C-alpha atoms as a printed R data frame, in Angstrom:
    type eleno elety resid chain resno       x       y       z
1   ATOM     1    CA   MET     A     1 113.415 141.968  81.425
2   ATOM     2    CA   ASN     A     2 114.577 139.119  83.602
3   ATOM     3    CA   GLU     A     3 112.066 137.557  86.175
4   ATOM     4    CA   ASP     A     4 113.071 139.835  89.010
5   ATOM     5    CA   GLU     A     5 112.753 142.871  86.940
6   ATOM     6    CA   ARG     A     6 109.419 141.681  85.499
7   ATOM     7    CA   ARG     A     7 108.005 141.082  89.157
8   ATOM     8    CA   GLU     A     8 109.304 144.688  90.022
9   ATOM     9    CA   PHE     A     9 107.763 146.218  86.878
10  ATOM    10    CA   ALA     A    10 104.494 144.322  87.689
11  ATOM    11    CA   GLU     A    11 104.404 145.825  91.218
12  ATOM    12    CA   ILE     A    12 104.767 149.322  89.817
13  ATOM    13    CA   ALA     A    13 102.092 148.716  87.086
14  ATOM    14    CA   ARG     A    14  99.656 147.253  89.777
15  ATOM    15    CA   LYS     A    15 100.069 150.465  91.877
16  ATOM    16    CA   ILE     A    16  99.438 152.697  88.855
17  ATOM    17    CA   VAL     A    17  96.363 150.827  87.586
18  ATOM    18    CA   TYR     A    18  95.006 150.792  91.126
19  ATOM    19    CA   LEU     A    19  95.510 154.458  91.437
20  ATOM    20    CA   ALA     A    20  93.968 155.049  88.095
21  ATOM    21    CA   ASN     A    21  90.913 153.038  89.113
22  ATOM    22    CA   LYS     A    22  90.623 155.001  92.313
23  ATOM    23    CA   ALA     A    23  91.099 158.353  90.638
24  ATOM    24    CA   ARG     A    24  88.530 157.479  87.945
25  ATOM    25    CA   ARG     A    25  85.866 156.487  90.523
26  ATOM    26    CA   GLU     A    26  86.624 159.030  93.263
27  ATOM    27    CA   GLY     A    27  88.512 161.847  91.599
28  ATOM    28    CA   LEU     A    28  92.195 162.863  91.600
29  ATOM    29    CA   LEU     A    29  92.170 164.206  95.054
30  ATOM    30    CA   ALA     A    30  91.271 160.692  96.391
31  ATOM    31    CA   ILE     A    31  94.734 159.384  95.529
32  ATOM    32    CA   GLU     A    32  96.246 162.070  97.929
33  ATOM    33    CA   GLU     A    33  95.588 159.664 100.851
34  ATOM    34    CA   ASP     A    34  97.847 157.044  99.214
35  ATOM    35    CA   LEU     A    35 100.852 159.307  98.792
36  ATOM    36    CA   ASP     A    36 102.283 158.645 102.310
37  ATOM    37    CA   THR     A    37 101.930 154.867 102.097
38  ATOM    38    CA   ILE     A    38 102.630 154.087  98.397
39  ATOM    39    CA   SER     A    39 105.878 152.151  97.972
40  ATOM    40    CA   VAL     A    40 107.466 149.873  95.467
41  ATOM    41    CA   LYS     A    41 110.725 147.803  95.597
42  ATOM    42    CA   SER     A    42 113.014 150.582  94.364
43  ATOM    43    CA   GLU     A    43 113.324 153.652  96.441
44  ATOM    44    CA   LYS     A    44 114.020 155.705  93.253
45  ATOM    45    CA   ASN     A    45 110.918 154.386  91.688
46  ATOM    46    CA   THR     A    46 108.965 155.094  94.903
47  ATOM    47    CA   LEU     A    47 110.170 158.674  94.981
48  ATOM    48    CA   PHE     A    48 109.591 159.342  91.297
49  ATOM    49    CA   LEU     A    49 106.033 157.921  91.510
50  ATOM    50    CA   LYS     A    50 105.227 160.085  94.634
51  ATOM    51    CA   LYS     A    51 106.675 163.136  93.133
52  ATOM    52    CA   LEU     A    52 104.687 162.892  89.938
53  ATOM    53    CA   LEU     A    53 101.480 161.964  91.743
54  ATOM    54    CA   SER     A    54 101.824 164.785  94.175
55  ATOM    55    CA   LEU     A    55 102.194 167.221  91.195
56  ATOM    56    CA   VAL     A    56  99.004 165.735  89.786
57  ATOM    57    CA   VAL     A    57  97.093 165.976  93.027
58  ATOM    58    CA   ASP     A    58  98.344 169.592  93.328
59  ATOM    59    CA   GLY     A    59  96.633 170.280  90.025
60  ATOM    60    CA   VAL     A    60  99.994 171.272  88.248
61  ATOM    61    CA   ASP     A    61  99.572 171.679  84.487
62  ATOM    62    CA   ASN     A    62 100.347 168.776  82.345
63  ATOM    63    CA   SER     A    63 103.205 170.513  80.451
64  ATOM    64    CA   VAL     A    64 104.951 171.266  83.671
65  ATOM    65    CA   ILE     A    65 104.690 167.654  85.021
66  ATOM    66    CA   ARG     A    66 105.881 166.516  81.569
67  ATOM    67    CA   HIS     A    67 109.015 168.710  81.762
68  ATOM    68    CA   ILE     A    68 109.736 167.723  85.383
69  ATOM    69    CA   GLY     A    69 109.183 163.986  84.542
70  ATOM    70    CA   GLU     A    70 111.403 164.072  81.468
71  ATOM    71    CA   THR     A    71 114.137 165.789  83.239
72  ATOM    72    CA   TYR     A    72 114.168 163.202  86.135
73  ATOM    73    CA   ILE     A    73 114.271 160.463  83.516
74  ATOM    74    CA   SER     A    74 117.239 161.964  81.746
75  ATOM    75    CA   VAL     A    75 119.138 162.611  84.999
76  ATOM    76    CA   ASP     A    76 118.226 159.677  87.264
77  ATOM    77    CA   ALA     A    77 117.512 156.701  85.040
78  ATOM    78    CA   LYS     A    78 120.903 155.089  84.805
79  ATOM    79    CA   SER     A    79 120.244 151.523  83.478
80  ATOM    80    CA   ALA     A    80 117.914 150.472  80.692
81  ATOM    81    CA   PHE     A    81 115.614 148.873  83.366
82  ATOM    82    CA   GLU     A    82 115.498 152.054  85.390
83  ATOM    83    CA   LYS     A    83 114.580 154.014  82.311
84  ATOM    84    CA   THR     A    84 111.836 151.613  81.572
85  ATOM    85    CA   CYS     A    85 110.445 151.936  85.028
86  ATOM    86    CA   PHE     A    86 110.668 155.691  85.043
87  ATOM    87    CA   THR     A    87 109.180 156.118  81.648
88  ATOM    88    CA   ALA     A    88 106.259 153.734  82.526
89  ATOM    89    CA   ILE     A    89 105.644 155.585  85.842
90  ATOM    90    CA   PHE     A    90 105.794 158.821  83.858
91  ATOM    91    CA   ASP     A    91 103.195 157.498  81.245
92  ATOM    92    CA   GLY     A    92 101.036 155.953  83.889
93  ATOM    93    CA   VAL     A    93 100.769 159.145  85.980
94  ATOM    94    CA   LEU     A    94 100.125 161.231  82.926
95  ATOM    95    CA   SER     A    95  97.339 158.867  82.071
96  ATOM    96    CA   ILE     A    96  95.909 159.203  85.464
97  ATOM    97    CA   GLN     A    97  95.833 162.950  85.200
98  ATOM    98    CA   MET     A    98  94.257 162.801  81.859
99  ATOM    99    CA   GLY     A    99  91.500 160.562  83.223
100 ATOM   100    CA   ASP     A   100  92.256 157.560  80.905
101 ATOM   101    CA   ASN     A   101  90.318 154.505  81.450
102 ATOM   102    CA   PRO     A   102  92.238 151.977  83.696
103 ATOM   103    CA   ARG     A   103  92.182 149.409  80.994
104 ATOM   104    CA   ILE     A   104  93.977 151.729  78.773
105 ATOM   105    CA   VAL     A   105  96.487 152.630  81.446
106 ATOM   106    CA   ALA     A   106  97.056 148.789  81.922
107 ATOM   107    CA   GLU     A   107  97.519 148.427  78.107
108 ATOM   108    CA   LYS     A   108 100.041 151.369  77.996
109 ATOM   109    CA   LEU     A   109 101.984 149.705  80.834
110 ATOM   110    CA   ALA     A   110 101.850 146.252  79.238
111 ATOM   111    CA   ALA     A   111 103.322 147.549  76.155
112 ATOM   112    CA   TYR     A   112 106.574 147.821  78.099
113 ATOM   113    CA   THR     A   113 106.697 143.941  78.490
114 ATOM   114    CA   GLY     A   114 106.437 143.271  74.694
115 ATOM   115    CA   ILE     A   115 103.670 142.318  72.469
116 ATOM   116    CA   LEU     A   116 104.068 138.531  73.330
117 ATOM   117    CA   ASN     A   117 103.719 139.067  77.081
118 ATOM   118    CA   SER     A   118 101.160 141.920  77.088
119 ATOM   119    CA   ALA     A   119  97.942 139.834  77.112
120 ATOM   120    CA   ASP     A   120  99.009 137.717  80.198
121 ATOM   121    CA   PHE     A   121 100.367 140.835  81.803
122 ATOM   122    CA   ILE     A   122  97.111 142.794  81.487
123 ATOM   123    CA   SER     A   123  95.209 139.793  82.779
124 ATOM   124    CA   GLU     A   124  97.375 139.686  85.869
125 ATOM   125    CA   LEU     A   125  97.216 143.378  86.365
126 ATOM   126    CA   GLN     A   126  93.380 143.408  86.156
127 ATOM   127    CA   ALA     A   127  92.819 140.498  88.569
128 ATOM   128    CA   SER     A   128  95.151 141.920  91.172
129 ATOM   129    CA   THR     A   129  93.811 145.436  90.800
130 ATOM   130    CA   ASP     A   130  90.205 144.184  91.283
131 ATOM   131    CA   VAL     A   131  91.241 142.351  94.431
132 ATOM   132    CA   GLU     A   132  93.011 145.485  95.772
133 ATOM   133    CA   LEU     A   133  89.819 147.557  95.129
134 ATOM   134    CA   VAL     A   134  87.675 144.947  96.926
135 ATOM   135    CA   ARG     A   135  90.177 144.948  99.959
136 ATOM   136    CA   GLU     A   136  89.923 148.618 100.022
137 ATOM   137    CA   LYS     A   137  86.111 148.535 100.064
138 ATOM   138    CA   ILE     A   138  86.179 146.012 102.908
139 ATOM   139    CA   SER     A   139  88.611 148.033 105.011
140 ATOM   140    CA   ILE     A   140  86.403 151.051 104.829
141 ATOM   141    CA   GLY     A   141  83.149 149.197 105.249
142 ATOM   142    CA   GLY     A   142  81.933 149.793 101.792
143 ATOM   143    CA   THR     A   143  79.389 147.881  99.881
144 ATOM   144    CA   ILE     A   144  80.610 145.090  97.528
145 ATOM   145    CA   SER     A   145  78.761 143.060  95.027
146 ATOM   146    CA   ALA     A   146  78.322 139.329  94.984
147 ATOM   147    CA   ASP     A   147  80.559 139.169  91.787
148 ATOM   148    CA   GLU     A   148  83.216 141.050  93.645
149 ATOM   149    CA   VAL     A   149  83.000 138.633  96.606
150 ATOM   150    CA   ASP     A   150  83.270 135.657  94.381
151 ATOM   151    CA   GLU     A   151  86.261 137.077  92.442
152 ATOM   152    CA   PHE     A   152  87.992 138.003  95.793
153 ATOM   153    CA   LEU     A   153  87.526 134.581  97.146
154 ATOM   154    CA   LYS     A   154  88.645 132.789  94.036
155 ATOM   155    CA   THR     A   155  91.828 135.005  93.943
156 ATOM   156    CA   GLU     A   156  92.491 134.603  97.656
157 ATOM   157    CA   GLU     A   157  92.045 130.790  97.503
158 ATOM   158    CA   SER     A   158  94.504 130.476  94.594
159 ATOM   159    CA   SER     A   159  97.107 132.634  96.332
160 ATOM   160    CA   MET     A   160  96.950 131.051  99.776
161 ATOM   161    CA   THR     A   161  98.838 128.100 100.864
162 ATOM   162    CA   SER     A   162  96.936 125.155 102.604
163 ATOM   163    CA   SER     A   163  97.841 126.343 105.985
164 ATOM   164    CA   GLU     A   164  96.556 129.946 105.465
165 ATOM   165    CA   GLU     A   165  92.981 130.998 105.962
166 ATOM   166    CA   LEU     A   166  91.075 134.306 105.453
167 ATOM   167    CA   SER     A   167  91.174 136.381 108.468
168 ATOM   168    CA   SER     A   168  87.903 136.476 110.616
169 ATOM   169    CA   GLU     A   169  87.659 140.231 109.908
170 ATOM   170    CA   VAL     A   170  87.789 139.679 106.076
171 ATOM   171    CA   LEU     A   171  85.156 136.780 106.362
172 ATOM   172    CA   ASP     A   172  82.979 138.980 108.514
173 ATOM   173    CA   ALA     A   173  83.055 141.771 105.983
174 ATOM   174    CA   LEU     A   174  82.398 139.545 103.150
175 ATOM   175    CA   LEU     A   175  79.621 137.641 104.872
176 ATOM   176    CA   GLY     A   176  78.012 140.844 106.136
177 ATOM   177    CA   GLY     A   177  78.968 140.365 109.783
178 ATOM   178    CA   LYS     A   178  80.498 143.769 110.162
179 ATOM   179    CA   GLU     A   179  79.158 145.973 107.501
180 ATOM   180    CA   GLN     A   180  76.602 145.607 104.767
181 ATOM   181    CA   CYS     A   181  77.893 143.891 101.713
């Protein structure tokens, strides 16, 4: 994979691991609310991800999803990279349906980056997924732990430029100004 493809693949993997975490914590039906807003760089990958996730949310049998997914892969994945993305989406969604631990889902997806890159890839996935989960908790006014606040702030600081700052809404939520933390 070249660097652009790696970034695109990482975006797909982050979405899948995030959804695996959410489904594991809240149940498969909880990911239904993400179906309208989920998006990745490639329209084909977005459509394929949404299609498979909607089948999972609707309770379609694993063998039917497997048949549909394999057919789409054979018909629509034209390049090697498209096939990699489609296959990773397929594996990730089936893992979500089976209730796999999100760490295992991340490991399955990291395998597509090669053994030499997988450890770094998993670390990046886990860090970004943890931050996404904290952001979601903040947006719905949920309770977050002190460790989650520390990790969130550490990640936000490292990703911000010197001219950026955390929004007052995020700071209020983190410091307990709006909702309990």
